C-alpha positions as CSV (number, residue, x, y, z in Angstrom):
1,X,-102.0,-5.8,45.0
2,X,-105.5,-4.5,45.8
3,X,-105.9,-3.1,42.3
4,X,-105.9,-6.6,40.8
5,X,-109.0,-8.7,40.5
6,X,-109.5,-11.5,43.0
7,X,-108.3,-14.8,41.6
8,X,-108.0,-18.4,42.5
9,X,-105.0,-19.4,44.5
10,X,-104.4,-22.4,42.2
11,X,-101.8,-20.5,40.2
12,X,-99.5,-20.7,43.3
13,X,-99.4,-24.4,43.1
14,X,-98.5,-24.8,39.5
15,X,-94.9,-25.9,38.6
16,X,-92.6,-23.4,37.0
17,X,-89.1,-23.5,35.5
18,X,-86.6,-20.8,36.5
19,X,-83.6,-21.3,34.3
20,X,-82.2,-24.8,35.4
21,X,-84.3,-24.7,38.6
22,X,-87.5,-26.8,38.5
23,X,-90.0,-25.7,41.1
24,X,-93.0,-27.9,42.1
25,X,-94.9,-24.8,43.0
26,X,-94.5,-21.0,42.8
27,X,-94.1,-20.4,46.5
28,X,-90.5,-19.5,47.4
29,X,-89.0,-19.2,50.8
30,X,-87.0,-16.0,50.9
31,X,-83.5,-15.8,52.4
32,X,-83.6,-14.7,56.1
33,X,-80.7,-14.1,58.4
34,X,-81.5,-16.1,61.6
35,X,-78.1,-16.0,63.4
36,X,-77.9,-19.7,64.4
37,X,-74.5,-20.8,63.0
38,X,-72.1,-22.5,65.3
39,X,-68.7,-21.4,66.5
40,X,-67.2,-22.4,63.2
41,X,-69.8,-20.4,61.2
42,X,-71.3,-23.7,60.0
43,X,-75.0,-24.7,60.0
44,X,-76.0,-27.5,62.4
45,X,-78.9,-29.9,63.2
46,X,-81.2,-27.0,63.9
47,X,-80.7,-25.6,60.3
48,X,-81.4,-29.1,58.9
49,X,-84.6,-29.2,60.9
50,X,-85.6,-25.7,60.1
51,X,-85.2,-25.9,56.3
52,X,-86.5,-29.5,56.3
53,X,-89.8,-28.3,57.9
54,X,-90.3,-25.9,55.0
55,X,-89.3,-28.2,52.2
56,X,-92.8,-28.0,50.6
57,X,-91.8,-24.7,49.1
58,X,-91.1,-24.8,45.4
59,X,-87.7,-23.1,46.1
60,X,-85.8,-22.4,49.3
61,X,-83.3,-19.6,49.1
62,X,-81.1,-20.3,52.1
63,X,-79.9,-17.5,54.3
64,X,-77.2,-15.0,53.4
65,X,-73.9,-16.9,53.6
66,X,-70.5,-15.3,53.3
67,X,-68.3,-16.3,50.3
68,X,-65.0,-15.3,52.0
69,X,-64.0,-14.5,55.5
70,X,-63.9,-10.8,54.8
71,X,-67.5,-11.0,53.8
72,X,-68.8,-11.8,57.3
73,X,-70.4,-8.9,59.2
74,X,-73.0,-10.2,61.6
75,X,-72.7,-12.6,64.5
76,X,-73.5,-16.3,64.1
77,X,-73.9,-16.1,60.3
78,X,-72.7,-19.0,58.2
79,X,-70.0,-19.3,55.5
80,X,-69.5,-21.6,52.5
81,X,-65.7,-21.4,52.6
82,X,-64.2,-24.2,54.7
83,X,-64.6,-28.0,54.1
84,X,-66.4,-28.1,57.5
85,X,-68.9,-25.5,56.3
86,X,-69.5,-27.3,53.0
87,X,-70.1,-30.6,54.8
88,X,-72.5,-29.0,57.2
89,X,-74.5,-27.4,54.4
90,X,-74.6,-30.8,52.6
91,X,-76.4,-32.3,55.6
92,X,-79.0,-29.4,55.4
93,X,-79.7,-29.9,51.7
94,X,-79.9,-33.7,52.2
95,X,-82.6,-33.1,54.8
96,X,-84.5,-30.9,52.5
97,X,-84.4,-33.4,49.7
98,X,-85.6,-36.1,52.1
99,X,-88.5,-34.0,53.4
100,X,-89.8,-32.6,50.2
101,X,-89.3,-31.6,46.5
102,X,-87.9,-28.1,47.1
103,X,-85.1,-26.8,44.9
104,X,-82.5,-25.1,47.0
105,X,-80.4,-22.0,46.3
106,X,-77.8,-20.5,48.6
107,X,-77.7,-16.7,48.9
108,X,-74.1,-15.4,48.7
109,X,-73.8,-12.4,51.0
110,X,-70.6,-10.4,51.3
111,X,-71.4,-7.5,53.6
112,X,-68.5,-5.3,52.7
113,X,-68.5,-2.3,55.1
114,X,-71.5,-3.5,57.1
115,X,-69.2,-5.3,59.6
116,X,-67.5,-5.3,62.9
117,X,-64.1,-6.8,63.9
118,X,-65.9,-8.3,66.9
119,X,-67.8,-10.6,64.6
120,X,-65.0,-11.5,62.2
121,X,-62.1,-13.9,62.3
122,X,-58.9,-12.5,63.6
123,X,-57.3,-12.5,60.1
124,X,-60.3,-11.0,58.4
125,X,-60.8,-7.3,57.7
126,X,-63.6,-5.0,56.6
127,X,-63.2,-4.0,52.9
128,X,-65.4,-1.9,50.6
129,X,-65.1,0.1,47.4
130,X,-64.1,3.2,49.3
131,X,-63.0,4.0,52.9
132,X,-66.4,5.4,53.9
133,X,-68.1,4.0,57.0
134,X,-71.8,3.2,57.0
135,X,-73.6,5.1,59.7
136,X,-75.2,2.8,62.2
137,X,-74.3,-0.1,64.5
138,X,-74.8,-3.9,64.7
139,X,-74.8,-6.5,67.4
140,X,-71.9,-8.5,68.7
141,X,-72.2,-11.4,71.2
142,X,-69.1,-10.1,73.0
143,X,-69.5,-6.3,72.9
144,X,-73.2,-5.7,72.4
145,X,-74.1,-2.9,69.9
146,X,-71.0,-1.7,68.2
147,X,-70.5,0.9,65.4
148,X,-69.8,-0.4,61.9
149,X,-66.1,-0.3,60.9
150,X,-64.4,2.2,58.6
151,X,-63.5,-0.1,55.8
152,X,-60.3,-0.3,53.9
153,X,-60.8,0.6,50.2
154,X,-60.0,-2.4,48.0
155,X,-57.1,-2.0,45.6
156,X,-57.9,-2.4,42.0
157,X,-55.7,-5.5,41.9
158,X,-57.6,-7.1,44.8
159,X,-61.0,-7.0,43.2
160,X,-60.4,-10.0,41.0
161,X,-59.7,-12.0,44.1
162,X,-63.0,-10.9,45.7
163,X,-64.8,-12.1,42.6
164,X,-62.9,-15.3,42.7
165,X,-64.1,-15.8,46.3
166,X,-67.7,-15.6,45.0
167,X,-66.9,-18.1,42.1
168,X,-65.4,-20.6,44.5
169,X,-68.3,-20.2,46.9
170,X,-70.7,-21.1,44.0
171,X,-68.7,-24.3,43.4
172,X,-68.7,-25.0,47.1
173,X,-72.5,-24.5,47.2
174,X,-73.0,-27.0,44.4
175,X,-70.7,-29.5,46.2
176,X,-72.9,-29.0,49.3
177,X,-75.9,-30.1,47.3
178,X,-77.5,-26.7,46.4
179,X,-79.1,-26.4,43.0
180,X,-77.7,-22.9,42.6
181,X,-76.8,-19.6,44.2
182,X,-78.2,-16.1,44.5
183,X,-76.1,-13.0,44.5
184,X,-77.2,-10.6,47.3
185,X,-77.1,-7.2,45.6
186,X,-79.2,-5.2,48.1
187,X,-79.4,-4.1,51.7
188,X,-76.3,-2.0,51.5
189,X,-73.9,-5.0,51.1
190,X,-70.7,-5.1,48.9
191,X,-72.3,-5.4,45.4
192,X,-74.7,-2.5,46.2
193,X,-71.8,-0.5,47.7
194,X,-70.1,-0.7,44.3
195,X,-73.3,0.3,42.5
196,X,-74.0,3.5,44.4
197,X,-71.9,6.7,44.4
198,X,-72.6,7.3,48.0
199,X,-70.4,4.4,48.9
200,X,-68.3,4.2,45.8
201,X,-66.0,7.2,45.2
202,X,-63.4,5.3,43.2
203,X,-61.6,6.8,40.3
204,X,-60.5,3.5,38.6
205,X,-62.3,1.1,36.3
206,X,-64.8,0.2,39.1
207,X,-66.0,3.7,40.0
208,X,-67.0,7.1,38.7
209,X,-69.5,6.7,35.9
210,X,-72.6,4.4,36.2
211,X,-71.1,2.1,33.6
212,X,-68.0,1.6,35.8
213,X,-70.0,1.3,39.1
214,X,-72.1,-1.6,37.7
215,X,-68.9,-3.4,36.6
216,X,-68.3,-5.3,39.8
217,X,-71.8,-6.8,39.9
218,X,-71.6,-7.7,36.2
219,X,-68.2,-9.4,36.5
220,X,-69.3,-11.3,39.7
221,X,-72.4,-12.6,37.9
222,X,-70.3,-13.6,34.9
223,X,-67.9,-15.5,37.2
224,X,-70.8,-17.3,39.0
225,X,-72.4,-18.2,35.7
226,X,-69.1,-19.4,34.3
227,X,-68.6,-21.6,37.4
228,X,-72.0,-23.3,37.7
229,X,-74.1,-22.1,34.7
230,X,-76.2,-19.0,34.4
231,X,-79.4,-21.0,34.7
232,X,-78.4,-21.8,38.3
233,X,-77.6,-18.1,39.3
234,X,-80.2,-15.7,40.7
235,X,-79.9,-12.0,41.6
236,X,-81.5,-10.2,44.6
237,X,-82.4,-6.5,44.2
238,X,-84.4,-3.9,46.0
239,X,-84.2,-0.6,44.0
240,X,-84.1,2.5,46.1
241,X,-83.5,0.5,49.3
242,X,-81.8,2.9,51.9
243,X,-81.0,0.1,54.4
244,X,-77.4,0.3,55.9
245,X,-77.0,4.0,55.0
246,X,-77.4,3.8,51.2
247,X,-78.7,6.7,49.0
248,X,-79.5,6.4,45.3
249,X,-80.7,9.5,43.6
250,X,-81.9,7.7,40.5
251,X,-82.5,4.0,41.1
252,X,-84.4,3.6,37.8
253,X,-81.2,4.6,36.0
254,X,-79.0,2.5,38.3
255,X,-80.9,-0.7,38.0
256,X,-82.0,-0.2,34.4
257,X,-78.3,0.0,33.4
258,X,-77.4,-3.0,35.6
259,X,-80.2,-5.2,34.3
260,X,-79.5,-4.2,30.7
261,X,-75.9,-5.4,31.2
262,X,-76.8,-8.7,32.9
263,X,-79.9,-9.7,30.9
264,X,-77.9,-11.4,28.1
265,X,-76.3,-13.8,30.7
266,X,-79.5,-15.8,30.9
267,X,-79.8,-15.8,34.7
268,X,-82.2,-18.2,36.4
269,X,-84.2,-15.3,37.9
270,X,-84.2,-11.9,39.6
271,X,-85.7,-11.7,43.0
272,X,-87.0,-8.2,43.5
273,X,-88.8,-6.6,46.4
274,X,-91.1,-3.6,46.3
275,X,-89.2,-0.4,46.4
276,X,-89.5,1.7,49.6
277,X,-89.1,4.8,47.4
278,X,-92.5,6.4,46.7
279,X,-93.5,6.3,43.0
280,X,-91.0,3.7,42.0
281,X,-92.6,0.4,40.7
282,X,-89.7,-2.0,41.2
283,X,-91.5,-4.9,39.6
284,X,-92.2,-2.9,36.4
285,X,-88.7,-1.5,36.4
286,X,-87.1,-5.0,36.5
287,X,-89.6,-6.4,33.9
288,X,-88.7,-3.6,31.4
289,X,-85.0,-4.4,31.6
290,X,-84.8,-8.2,32.3
291,X,-86.4,-10.8,30.1
292,X,-85.9,-13.7,32.5
293,X,-88.2,-15.0,35.3
294,X,-89.0,-12.7,38.3
295,X,-89.6,-13.7,41.9
296,X,-91.6,-11.0,43.6
297,X,-91.2,-10.3,47.3
298,X,-92.4,-8.2,50.2
299,X,-95.7,-8.1,52.0
300,X,-97.7,-10.6,49.9
301,X,-100.4,-12.8,51.3
302,X,-101.8,-15.8,49.3
303,X,-104.4,-13.9,47.4
304,X,-102.0,-11.1,46.5
305,X,-99.4,-13.6,45.3
306,X,-101.9,-15.4,43.1
307,X,-103.1,-12.1,41.7
308,X,-99.6,-10.9,40.9
309,X,-98.8,-14.2,39.1
310,X,-102.1,-14.2,37.2
311,X,-101.4,-10.6,36.1
312,X,-98.0,-11.6,34.7
313,X,-96.0,-9.4,37.2
314,X,-93.7,-12.4,38.1
315,X,-93.4,-16.1,37.8
316,X,-93.2,-16.8,41.5
317,X,-93.6,-15.1,44.9
318,X,-91.2,-15.3,47.8
319,X,-92.4,-15.2,51.4
320,X,-90.2,-14.3,54.4
321,X,-92.1,-13.4,57.5
322,X,-94.9,-15.9,56.8
323,X,-92.4,-18.8,56.6
324,X,-91.0,-18.0,60.1
325,X,-94.0,-19.1,62.1
326,X,-95.7,-21.3,59.4
327,X,-93.4,-24.1,58.5
328,X,-96.2,-25.6,56.5
329,X,-97.0,-22.4,54.7
330,X,-97.7,-24.1,51.4
331,X,-100.4,-26.3,53.0
332,X,-101.9,-23.4,54.8
333,X,-102.1,-21.4,51.6
334,X,-103.6,-24.3,49.7
335,X,-106.3,-24.8,52.4
336,X,-106.7,-21.1,52.9
337,X,-106.1,-21.4,56.6
338,X,-105.1,-18.6,58.9
339,X,-101.4,-17.8,59.2
340,X,-99.7,-17.7,62.5
341,X,-97.6,-14.7,63.7
342,X,-94.0,-14.8,64.7
343,X,-92.1,-13.7,67.8
344,X,-89.7,-10.8,66.9
345,X,-87.7,-11.3,70.1
346,X,-86.4,-14.7,68.9
347,X,-85.5,-13.7,65.3
348,X,-81.8,-13.7,65.9
349,X,-81.3,-15.5,69.2
350,X,-79.5,-18.9,69.4
351,X,-81.4,-22.1,69.9
352,X,-84.6,-23.8,68.8
353,X,-87.0,-21.3,70.4
354,X,-88.6,-19.2,67.7
355,X,-86.8,-21.2,65.0
356,X,-87.8,-24.9,64.8
357,X,-90.6,-24.9,67.4
358,X,-93.4,-23.3,65.5
359,X,-96.1,-25.9,65.0
360,X,-97.6,-27.1,61.7
361,X,-101.3,-27.6,61.3
362,X,-101.0,-31.3,62.0
363,X,-99.1,-30.7,65.2
364,X,-101.8,-28.4,66.4
365,X,-104.5,-30.9,65.6
366,X,-102.7,-33.7,67.4
367,X,-102.2,-31.5,70.5
368,X,-105.9,-30.6,70.5
369,X,-106.9,-34.3,70.2
370,X,-104.8,-35.2,73.2
371,X,-106.5,-32.7,75.5
372,X,-108.9,-34.1,78.0
């Protein structure tokens, strides 16, 4: 954002409306996998503390959560399927409401082929648009690093059931106290697997031409919107993202067509990250094809975020890494205080260390006052 003129950070602290979501400020906590779910894939007291500590954000997008058992890929990631999981998430959203004014959205993340049987329930399986394995490996608590599975290609008749799983997950999220849901359509997960020809070699109504490859995402967003209202549904995109063995030869065409198709739905927002592909301006691409609010993401500091909002590039900015070690990020940005760094070694480890033990400014001051 260095090409934009310096601006006051005040824009970050203005309220904004994203569909049906009312934000007290334009600072969004981005969804981050932290691998702290319990043996039942439910959040616990640590999650309530973690999100409660960050409740000054205008919007919290809670971590990627599987909408159906087949959608789980990583160890210790939560679901929103069973009554136990719904009840556990309800305790988290209650804690956020008690601690601050943040709106909360749950990111729905079906990983598709990015999975291992060692992390899934015994009756779950790895499914995808086509039986093409993603090159790479992931971590299992029981077997260490393991290769990703060769998925079973979904039958055409099964796809409606996968979409129904998303729809029910949205209803479950609302029952758990969330204000909305976000469809994770990036990072090589199931919706993106349908979008791209490298992972979708189907010859039915969900594969082949670009118009057919976007169909799964469009129908899923329609189902989510029908369940809880389009103004409570967000979409997560990173055009040109190669993560998890993805290749898109023309992301401008792919995402332009997708956004043209979903724009009439009236979604709450699109959350878009900078594209890793040189020469592709993902923010401008989405703005050309989507008339609703944008949440910008990836690598922003306070000044850059305020500049982007002032320039009209987006309505809000999401922060991921900065929220890890700065539970009071909103206060630190308002006071223009230095931001703490985080410990990478504890990103995905169980327990409170590196999760809920990062101090806020007030904690630091009290500690200093108590020193002899």
